[in-house]
Structure formats: C-alpha cells, structure tokens
FIGU-532915 format. One record per residue (C-alpha): residue number from 1; residue in three letters; z negated, y, x. Coordinates in nm, 2 decimals. Each point is the difference from the previous one (the first is absolute). Example, Ala and Ser with C-alpha at 12.3 -4.5 7.8 and 13.67 -1.06 7.14 Angstrom:
NODE/seq/type/z/y/x
NODE/1/ALA/-0.78/-0.45/1.23 .
NODE/2/SER/0.07/0.34/0.14 .
% end
This chain:
NODE/seq/type/z/y/x
NODE/1/UNK/2.11/1.16/1.92 .
NODE/2/UNK/-0.07/-0.21/-0.32 .
NODE/3/UNK/-0.13/-0.34/0.08 .
NODE/4/UNK/0.21/-0.31/-0.04 .
NODE/5/UNK/-0.31/-0.24/0.02 .
NODE/6/UNK/-0.21/-0.16/-0.31 .
NODE/7/UNK/-0.29/0.03/0.21 .
NODE/8/UNK/-0.25/0.31/-0.04 .
NODE/9/UNK/0.04/0.25/0.25 .
NODE/10/UNK/-0.34/-0.06/0.17 .
NODE/11/UNK/0.11/-0.34/0.05 .
NODE/12/UNK/0.32/0.10/0.16 .
NODE/13/UNK/-0.19/0.24/0.19 .
NODE/14/UNK/-0.25/-0.24/0.17 .
NODE/15/UNK/0.27/-0.28/0.02 .
NODE/16/UNK/0.22/0.25/0.17 .
NODE/17/UNK/-0.28/0.13/0.24 .
NODE/18/UNK/-0.08/-0.38/0.07 .
NODE/19/UNK/0.35/-0.09/0.08 .
NODE/20/UNK/0.02/0.30/0.26 .
NODE/21/UNK/-0.32/-0.11/0.13 .
NODE/22/UNK/0.12/-0.33/0.06 .
NODE/23/UNK/0.32/0.12/0.18 .
NODE/24/UNK/-0.17/0.08/0.31 .
NODE/25/UNK/-0.04/-0.40/0.07 .
NODE/26/UNK/0.36/-0.03/0.05 .
NODE/27/UNK/-0.01/0.17/0.34 .
NODE/28/UNK/-0.18/-0.33/0.14 .
NODE/29/UNK/0.20/-0.25/-0.27 .
NODE/30/UNK/0.34/0.09/0.08 .
NODE/31/UNK/0.09/-0.12/0.37 .
NODE/32/UNK/0.18/0.31/0.11 .
NODE/33/UNK/-0.05/0.33/0.16 .
NODE/34/UNK/-0.14/0.27/-0.23 .
NODE/35/UNK/0.36/0.20/0.03 .
NODE/36/UNK/0.19/-0.33/-0.11 .
NODE/37/UNK/-0.27/-0.02/-0.31 .
NODE/38/UNK/0.04/0.33/-0.09 .
NODE/39/UNK/0.37/0.03/0.03 .
NODE/40/UNK/0.08/-0.30/-0.25 .
NODE/41/UNK/-0.27/0.08/-0.20 .
NODE/42/UNK/0.15/0.35/-0.04 .
NODE/43/UNK/0.32/-0.15/-0.07 .
NODE/44/UNK/-0.08/-0.29/-0.25 .
NODE/45/UNK/-0.26/0.28/-0.16 .
NODE/46/UNK/0.27/0.23/-0.08 .
NODE/47/UNK/0.24/-0.25/-0.13 .
NODE/48/UNK/-0.32/-0.13/-0.25 .
NODE/49/UNK/-0.07/0.37/-0.07 .
NODE/50/UNK/0.38/0.11/-0.05 .
NODE/51/UNK/0.04/-0.30/-0.27 .
NODE/52/UNK/-0.32/0.12/-0.18 .
NODE/53/UNK/0.15/0.35/-0.04 .
NODE/54/UNK/0.32/-0.15/-0.13 .
NODE/55/UNK/-0.16/-0.23/-0.23 .
NODE/56/UNK/-0.22/0.28/-0.14 .
NODE/57/UNK/0.29/0.23/-0.03 .
NODE/58/UNK/-0.16/0.25/0.21 .
NODE/59/UNK/0.23/0.20/0.23 .
NODE/60/UNK/0.01/-0.01/0.41 .
NODE/61/UNK/0.17/0.35/0.01 .
NODE/62/UNK/-0.23/0.27/0.14 .
NODE/63/UNK/0.03/0.37/-0.14 .
NODE/64/UNK/0.16/0.16/0.30 .
NODE/65/UNK/0.10/-0.02/0.38 .
NODE/66/UNK/-0.35/0.15/0.09 .
NODE/67/UNK/-0.17/-0.28/-0.18 .
NODE/68/UNK/0.18/-0.26/0.21 .
NODE/69/UNK/-0.11/0.15/0.33 .
NODE/70/UNK/-0.34/0.00/-0.14 .
NODE/71/UNK/0.04/-0.40/-0.09 .
NODE/72/UNK/0.13/-0.06/0.37 .
NODE/73/UNK/-0.34/0.22/0.16 .
NODE/74/UNK/-0.20/-0.23/-0.23 .
NODE/75/UNK/0.16/-0.33/0.09 .
NODE/76/UNK/-0.04/0.10/0.35 .
NODE/77/UNK/-0.39/0.05/-0.03 .
NODE/78/UNK/-0.03/-0.30/-0.22 .
NODE/79/UNK/0.19/-0.22/0.25 .
NODE/80/UNK/-0.24/0.10/0.27 .
NODE/81/UNK/-0.27/-0.02/-0.20 .
NODE/82/UNK/0.08/-0.39/-0.09 .
NODE/83/UNK/0.10/-0.09/0.39 .
NODE/84/UNK/-0.31/0.16/0.11 .
NODE/85/UNK/-0.20/-0.16/-0.25 .
NODE/86/UNK/0.12/-0.33/0.06 .
NODE/87/UNK/-0.05/0.05/0.37 .
NODE/88/UNK/-0.35/0.09/-0.04 .
NODE/89/UNK/-0.05/-0.34/-0.22 .
NODE/90/UNK/0.20/-0.19/0.28 .
NODE/91/UNK/-0.20/0.13/0.28 .
NODE/92/UNK/-0.36/-0.02/-0.14 .
NODE/93/UNK/-0.08/-0.15/-0.38 .
NODE/94/UNK/0.07/0.07/-0.35 .
NODE/95/UNK/-0.32/0.19/-0.03 .
NODE/96/UNK/0.02/0.23/0.31 .
NODE/97/UNK/0.37/0.09/-0.10 .
NODE/98/UNK/-0.08/0.06/-0.36 .
NODE/99/UNK/-0.35/0.20/0.07 .
NODE/100/UNK/0.22/0.19/0.27 .
NODE/101/UNK/0.26/0.08/-0.26 .
NODE/102/UNK/-0.23/0.10/-0.27 .
NODE/103/UNK/-0.10/0.31/0.21 .
NODE/104/UNK/0.31/0.17/-0.20 .
NODE/105/UNK/-0.18/0.19/-0.27 .
NODE/106/UNK/-0.21/0.18/0.19 .
NODE/107/UNK/0.32/0.06/0.24 .
NODE/108/UNK/0.15/0.17/-0.32 .
NODE/109/UNK/-0.30/0.24/-0.10 .
NODE/110/UNK/0.02/0.12/0.37 .
NODE/111/UNK/0.38/0.02/0.04 .
NODE/112/UNK/0.08/0.11/-0.31 .
NODE/113/UNK/-0.18/0.36/0.02 .
NODE/114/UNK/0.13/0.03/0.34 .
NODE/115/UNK/0.35/-0.06/-0.06 .
NODE/116/UNK/0.04/0.26/-0.29 .
NODE/117/UNK/-0.24/0.23/0.16 .
NODE/118/UNK/-0.36/-0.02/-0.13 .
NODE/119/UNK/-0.29/-0.11/0.15 .
NODE/120/UNK/-0.18/-0.34/-0.06 .
NODE/121/UNK/-0.33/0.04/-0.16 .
NODE/122/UNK/-0.35/-0.06/0.17 .
NODE/123/UNK/-0.05/-0.31/-0.21 .
NODE/124/UNK/0.34/-0.16/0.14 .
NODE/125/UNK/-0.10/0.05/0.33 .
NODE/126/UNK/-0.32/-0.15/-0.02 .
NODE/127/UNK/0.15/-0.29/-0.14 .
NODE/128/UNK/0.28/-0.02/0.25 .
NODE/129/UNK/-0.27/0.01/0.29 .
NODE/130/UNK/-0.18/-0.28/-0.19 .
NODE/131/UNK/0.33/-0.19/0.00 .
NODE/132/UNK/0.05/0.04/0.35 .
NODE/133/UNK/-0.34/-0.17/0.06 .
NODE/134/UNK/0.09/-0.29/-0.20 .
NODE/135/UNK/0.31/-0.02/0.18 .
NODE/136/UNK/-0.22/-0.04/0.30 .
NODE/137/UNK/-0.14/-0.28/-0.13 .
NODE/138/UNK/0.32/-0.20/0.02 .
NODE/139/UNK/-0.03/0.03/0.40 .
NODE/140/UNK/-0.33/-0.19/0.03 .
NODE/141/UNK/0.00/0.04/0.38 .
NODE/142/UNK/-0.09/0.37/-0.04 .
NODE/143/UNK/-0.32/-0.13/-0.18 .
NODE/144/UNK/-0.06/-0.32/0.16 .
NODE/145/UNK/0.03/-0.06/0.37 .
NODE/146/UNK/0.05/-0.36/-0.03 .
NODE/147/UNK/0.32/0.03/-0.18 .
NODE/148/UNK/0.34/0.00/0.16 .
NODE/149/UNK/0.26/0.14/-0.19 .
NODE/150/UNK/0.39/-0.03/0.16 .
NODE/151/UNK/0.27/0.23/0.00 .
NODE/152/UNK/0.17/-0.19/-0.26 .
NODE/153/UNK/-0.31/0.07/-0.24 .
NODE/154/UNK/0.02/0.36/0.06 .
NODE/155/UNK/0.41/0.01/-0.02 .
NODE/156/UNK/-0.08/-0.16/-0.35 .
NODE/157/UNK/-0.26/0.23/-0.12 .
NODE/158/UNK/0.20/0.30/0.14 .
NODE/159/UNK/0.31/-0.13/-0.23 .
NODE/160/UNK/-0.21/-0.03/-0.30 .
NODE/161/UNK/-0.09/0.37/0.04 .
NODE/162/UNK/0.36/0.12/0.03 .
NODE/163/UNK/0.11/-0.19/-0.28 .
NODE/164/UNK/-0.29/0.17/-0.22 .
NODE/165/UNK/0.16/0.30/0.15 .
NODE/166/UNK/0.34/-0.04/-0.08 .
NODE/167/UNK/-0.11/-0.14/-0.37 .
NODE/168/UNK/-0.19/0.32/-0.04 .
NODE/169/UNK/0.28/0.21/0.10 .
NODE/170/UNK/0.24/-0.22/-0.23 .
NODE/171/UNK/-0.26/0.05/-0.31 .
NODE/172/UNK/-0.02/0.37/0.04 .
NODE/173/UNK/0.40/0.02/0.01 .
NODE/174/UNK/0.03/-0.18/-0.29 .
NODE/175/UNK/-0.24/0.22/-0.19 .
NODE/176/UNK/0.12/0.30/0.12 .
NODE/177/UNK/0.38/-0.05/0.02 .
NODE/178/UNK/0.08/-0.33/-0.25 .
NODE/179/UNK/-0.21/0.05/-0.29 .
NODE/180/UNK/0.30/-0.05/-0.26 .
NODE/181/UNK/0.06/-0.34/0.05 .
NODE/182/UNK/-0.15/-0.36/-0.07 .
NODE/183/UNK/-0.22/-0.15/0.24 .
NODE/184/UNK/0.27/-0.30/-0.01 .
NODE/185/UNK/0.29/0.24/0.10 .
NODE/186/UNK/-0.19/0.13/0.29 .
NODE/187/UNK/-0.08/-0.34/0.16 .
NODE/188/UNK/0.36/-0.12/-0.04 .
NODE/189/UNK/0.12/0.26/0.21 .
NODE/190/UNK/-0.32/-0.06/0.25 .
NODE/191/UNK/0.08/-0.38/0.01 .
NODE/192/UNK/0.37/0.07/0.08 .
NODE/193/UNK/-0.04/0.25/0.25 .
NODE/194/UNK/-0.22/-0.22/0.16 .
NODE/195/UNK/0.27/-0.27/0.03 .
NODE/196/UNK/0.22/0.21/0.12 .
NODE/197/UNK/-0.19/0.14/0.28 .
NODE/198/UNK/-0.15/-0.32/0.10 .
NODE/199/UNK/0.28/-0.28/-0.04 .
NODE/200/UNK/0.20/0.11/0.27 .
NODE/201/UNK/-0.28/-0.06/0.24 .
NODE/202/UNK/-0.11/-0.33/-0.13 .
NODE/203/UNK/-0.04/-0.28/0.26 .
NODE/204/UNK/0.09/-0.25/-0.26 .
NODE/205/UNK/0.33/-0.02/-0.20 .
NODE/206/UNK/0.04/-0.14/-0.36 .
NODE/207/UNK/0.13/-0.31/0.16 .
NODE/208/UNK/-0.28/-0.05/0.20 .
NODE/209/UNK/-0.28/0.02/-0.23 .
NODE/210/UNK/-0.17/-0.31/-0.06 .
NODE/211/UNK/-0.04/-0.12/-0.36 .
NODE/212/UNK/-0.36/0.04/0.01 .
NODE/213/UNK/0.01/0.35/0.11 .
NODE/214/UNK/0.29/0.09/-0.25 .
NODE/215/UNK/-0.23/-0.19/-0.31 .
NODE/216/UNK/-0.30/0.23/0.07 .
NODE/217/UNK/0.23/0.30/0.11 .
NODE/218/UNK/0.11/-0.04/-0.41 .
NODE/219/UNK/-0.32/-0.07/-0.11 .
NODE/220/UNK/-0.15/0.32/0.18 .
NODE/221/UNK/0.28/0.21/-0.15 .
NODE/222/UNK/-0.01/-0.13/-0.35 .
NODE/223/UNK/-0.36/0.00/-0.08 .
NODE/224/UNK/-0.15/0.18/0.26 .
NODE/225/UNK/0.19/0.28/0.03 .
NODE/226/UNK/0.24/0.06/-0.28 .
NODE/227/UNK/-0.22/-0.14/-0.31 .
NODE/228/UNK/-0.33/0.16/0.19 .
NODE/229/UNK/0.17/0.35/0.00 .
NODE/230/UNK/0.14/0.00/-0.34 .
NODE/231/UNK/-0.32/-0.11/-0.17 .
NODE/232/UNK/-0.17/0.28/0.21 .
NODE/233/UNK/0.27/0.24/-0.09 .
NODE/234/UNK/-0.01/-0.12/-0.39 .
NODE/235/UNK/-0.38/0.02/-0.02 .
NODE/236/UNK/-0.07/0.36/0.12 .
NODE/237/UNK/0.15/0.17/-0.29 .
NODE/238/UNK/-0.24/-0.16/-0.22 .
NODE/239/UNK/-0.30/-0.05/0.22 .
NODE/240/UNK/0.03/0.35/0.16 .
NODE/241/UNK/0.04/0.08/0.40 .
NODE/242/UNK/-0.38/0.02/0.03 .
NODE/243/UNK/-0.06/-0.37/-0.13 .
NODE/244/UNK/0.30/-0.13/0.20 .
NODE/245/UNK/-0.12/0.16/0.33 .
NODE/246/UNK/-0.35/-0.14/-0.07 .
NODE/247/UNK/0.11/-0.35/-0.07 .
NODE/248/UNK/0.26/0.02/0.29 .
NODE/249/UNK/-0.32/0.04/0.25 .
NODE/250/UNK/-0.06/-0.37/-0.10 .
NODE/251/UNK/0.30/-0.11/0.20 .
NODE/252/UNK/-0.17/-0.04/0.33 .
NODE/253/UNK/-0.29/-0.23/-0.21 .
NODE/254/UNK/0.27/-0.22/-0.13 .
NODE/255/UNK/0.17/-0.02/0.33 .
NODE/256/UNK/-0.31/-0.08/0.20 .
NODE/257/UNK/-0.13/-0.24/-0.27 .
NODE/258/UNK/0.35/-0.22/0.02 .
NODE/259/UNK/0.00/0.01/0.37 .
NODE/260/UNK/-0.32/-0.15/0.04 .
NODE/261/UNK/0.15/-0.28/-0.20 .
NODE/262/UNK/0.33/-0.03/0.09 .
NODE/263/UNK/-0.01/0.09/0.38 .
NODE/264/UNK/-0.38/-0.06/0.07 .
NODE/265/UNK/-0.02/0.35/0.12 .
NODE/266/UNK/-0.39/0.12/-0.07 .
NODE/267/UNK/-0.07/0.38/0.08 .
NODE/268/UNK/-0.32/0.05/0.22 .
NODE/269/UNK/-0.28/0.20/-0.14 .
NODE/270/UNK/0.13/0.34/0.20 .
NODE/271/UNK/0.34/-0.03/-0.14 .
NODE/272/UNK/-0.18/-0.04/-0.37 .
NODE/273/UNK/-0.22/0.30/0.04 .
NODE/274/UNK/0.33/0.20/0.12 .
NODE/275/UNK/0.20/-0.14/-0.28 .
NODE/276/UNK/-0.28/0.08/-0.25 .
NODE/277/UNK/-0.02/0.38/0.12 .
NODE/278/UNK/0.39/0.05/0.03 .
NODE/279/UNK/0.03/-0.15/-0.38 .
NODE/280/UNK/-0.27/0.21/-0.13 .
NODE/281/UNK/0.17/0.32/0.14 .
NODE/282/UNK/0.32/-0.12/-0.13 .
NODE/283/UNK/-0.14/-0.02/-0.35 .
NODE/284/UNK/-0.20/0.32/0.06 .
NODE/285/UNK/0.29/0.20/0.06 .
NODE/286/UNK/0.26/-0.17/-0.25 .
NODE/287/UNK/-0.27/0.08/-0.26 .
NODE/288/UNK/-0.05/0.36/0.13 .
NODE/289/UNK/0.39/0.04/0.03 .
NODE/290/UNK/0.01/-0.07/-0.38 .
NODE/291/UNK/-0.28/0.28/-0.09 .
NODE/292/UNK/0.18/0.23/0.23 .
NODE/293/UNK/0.35/-0.04/-0.19 .
NODE/294/UNK/-0.17/0.05/-0.33 .
NODE/295/UNK/-0.14/0.36/0.08 .
% end
C-alpha cells in the first residue's frame, strides 16, 4: 500500500509502534470493563479505517467467499487477543500485560511448524524453554517466599499468555491465508468482527456512556488504533518485515515507560529481568525468521 504520509517510512514505523505501545494504557484510563472497551474500540476503529479506505479509494471487497470466512476467523482471534490483553492489564499492570503478550513471536516459531507438519528447530525449542523461565519470573512467589501473589494476578498473567496465543495464531493465519490484502484492509475486518461479536454483550449501552469515556474511546480509536495500524502497515513495504518486526519489539518499552509516568506503575526487578529475556527472545526470533524467509 502506497504511503499517504509525507513523513519518512522509518518515522512512520516508530510512531506507529509507539502509538500501539501506548494503547495498553487505555485499559486503565477508561472506566469500563475490558469487554466494553474492546467492543466500542472495535466499532469506532472500524468506522475510522472504513473511511480511510474510502478516502484513499481502496476497496473493502475481498476476492472470494473463502476470504470472507478467513477474515471472520482472523477477526475472532483478534477479538479474543484484544479482550484477554486488556483483562491482563486490568488485573495486573501494563508492564506485566505487555510482557506476557510479547511471548507471541516464540509461540509463532513453535506453533507454525507443528500446524503445517514440520518439526520446530532445536534452537527454537531452547529459546522457548528460556522464555518459560522468563515467564516464571513474572510470578515472584515462585522464587521469593516472602511474596504473595493473589489469584487475580495469576489470572492476569494467564490472560496475557492466552492473548499472545491468539495473536500468534492470527499472524500465522494472515501469513498463510490472507496475503493478498493490505494491512489496513485486514485490520478493518478484524475490528468490525470484534465489534459485532462483543457489542451485544456490552454492559454499557451507547446512551449510558459517560462523556469522559466517550472522549477517551474516540482518541483510542482514531490515534492509538486506526492511525497506529495505518502508519505501521504503510511503512512495511518500504522498511521491510524484518525492520518492522524488530521495531515492534519496542512496544513494551514504550508502554512500560509511559505507564511509569502516567499511572505510576513501576515494575519490580524480576519483572524487568523477565521482560528483558522475553523481548530479547522476540528480537532473536524475528531476526531468525527473516533469515529463514530469504533461504
């Protein structure tokens, strides 16, 4: 997709990743349940992306009926990913939620070969074991007898890991079954499906939304969802998938730093160590994945 922005592709990429990194903070800033936030975000963002595609004279039409089915399945995975990601953040912290979710690159390299009848490499298995150790650091009571972790915290971390699983499966699905479409087209259908699935179960009707929450939802949808995804998708054709993947690994860093200033959430040392291991593994797997794709 040709960029419609005058800024450089690398600046687009970093800005898009920064906006995506900040998006997790809205789980804490918007005074609604995770389901309500994701439902209304899906609706508002689908409208924004639909208008963007119309304005740029891009089609919403898919090539065949099978692709619509694929779009629905990808939308369901995306909906579950976003819902459990926000539950994770609401139950724990922005840092824990983002770090848990960023196990997805390692899940991809393990799951993709298994799904398509191949064996994961020994290196990928070793990296996965290392990531499992890093995940254990997010549960300080395993290592420190003096620390007590409540059930809500455990549910939050598990929700983050389930979010990563859904995100990994969605990415595998896009790579193998939805290649012929722009990132903006794909995200439009994913947000649309999310809204269709969750709005009927929302606890808050549109008329019951408080003005403060409406304003935050609009900002969330326009700048930290629609614009973020358009910037990211627009930059990939120029910067390449490897660069985009590596820069995307900065999302937790942006999120953690801003959560410290905005929400006063300061991660402990074990969380930082676990996060460093997981992000390093994500960067390694992204680099290795690019090398394998060129073979």
